[in-house]
Every structure is written in C-alpha cells, then in structure tokens.
N, C-alpha and C positions, 0 to 999 in steps of 0.2 A: 754311592755307586749305582743304586737303583735309579736315581734321578738322571745320571748320565746315560744310562741305557734307554730310558724313556725319551730323553732329549734327542739321542741319536736316531731312534726309530722315527720320531717326529720330523727330524731333518730329512731323513731318507724319503719319507712319505711326501713332504713338500717338494723335494727334488724330483720325484717321479711325476707329481702333478704338474710341475713347471715344464718338464720335458714333454709331457703330453700336450700342454697348452701352448707351447712355444710357437708353432706355426700360426695359430690364431692371434697370438699377441703380436707377431711380426706383421700379419695382415692388418690388424687394427692400427698399428703405428704407421704403416704405409698410407692407410686411408686418412688418418689424421694429418699426415704430411701433405697429402694432395689437397685436402680441405684448407690447410694453412696456406699453401701455395696459391690456390685459387683466390682466397681472400686477399693475399698480398697483391696479386695481379690486378684484381678489381680495384683495390685501393690506389695502386699506382696509376691505373688508367684514369680514375676519377681525378687524381692530382694533375696528371698531364692534360686532361681536358680543361680543367680550371686554368692551368698555366697557359694553354693555347688560347683560351678565351681572353685572358688578360692581355697577352701579347698581340692578339688579333683585333683588339679594339681599334687600333690605328690602321688605316688602309693607305696603300700607296698605289699609284697608277703605273702600269707597265709602259715603258717608253716606246715600245714597238707596236703593240696592238691596242693600247689605251684601256686595258682591262684593269679594274680595281681588284687588288688582292691584299690579303693580310700581310703586314710588314714582316711577320715571322716566316712567311713562305717565300718572300721575294728574293731574287738573286741580285746581288749588288756587286758592282765593280769597285775595286779599291781606288782606281784613278779618278772616278767621277761619282756623282751622286745619283746616277741613273739606276733604276730598278727594273727588273724584267721578271715576267711570270714563269718563263721556262727557258731551257737552253735553245729551243727553236727560235724563240723571239730574240734572244741575244744574238744568235747567228744571223738571223734575217736583218737585224739592225746593223750589224757589222758589214754585211754584204751591201746594204743600202748606202752606208757611208763610203764604202770603197767605190761604188758606182758614181757617187757624187764627186769624189775626189778625182776619178778618172776623166770625168766630163769637163 
C-alpha cells in the first residue's frame, strides 16, 4: 500500500513537470521539424540540380532564333522535330510560316 502511494505521488509530480514543460517541448518539436524540412528541401534541390545537369548535357538549337538551349528546357511540337526556346519564338516562327504561305 505504501508503495502505491509513493508511486502515485511520483506520477503526479511527473505530470506537473510535463504540464510545465509542454510549451517548451512543443517549441523544440517545431524547431526540429523546421530543421528536418530545410534539410529535405536542400537535398531535393541538390538532386534536381544533378538531374537538370544530366538532362542538360545535350543541347538543341531553337528553330526561330538559332539559340542553343538545354534539351530539358526546349519546347517541342508533337507534329515535328522542331525545338523552340520560348513561346515567343514559337509564335514568331508560326507567323513567319504564315507569311511565306500567303506570298
């Protein structure tokens, strides 16, 4: 019986300590969560940089402005093998071909 009373008092003391420290424990968990998220973002950026470098080894030439761009960034049409560096180049090439067809 004496042991149960001592154990009960011990549990109550631990509960009071936990309730007092709970805001600090929550703050520490949030800080560790932020650090974990930063580490994940940095790791994902490093992986994407490596992936971009691997895909960017091959260069293609824009059919409108003749600029060399990485193949991963090129805009390609399904109907042809033409590559363009931007939507503006794609539209200018389309207008140019319309003018040629009208002449």
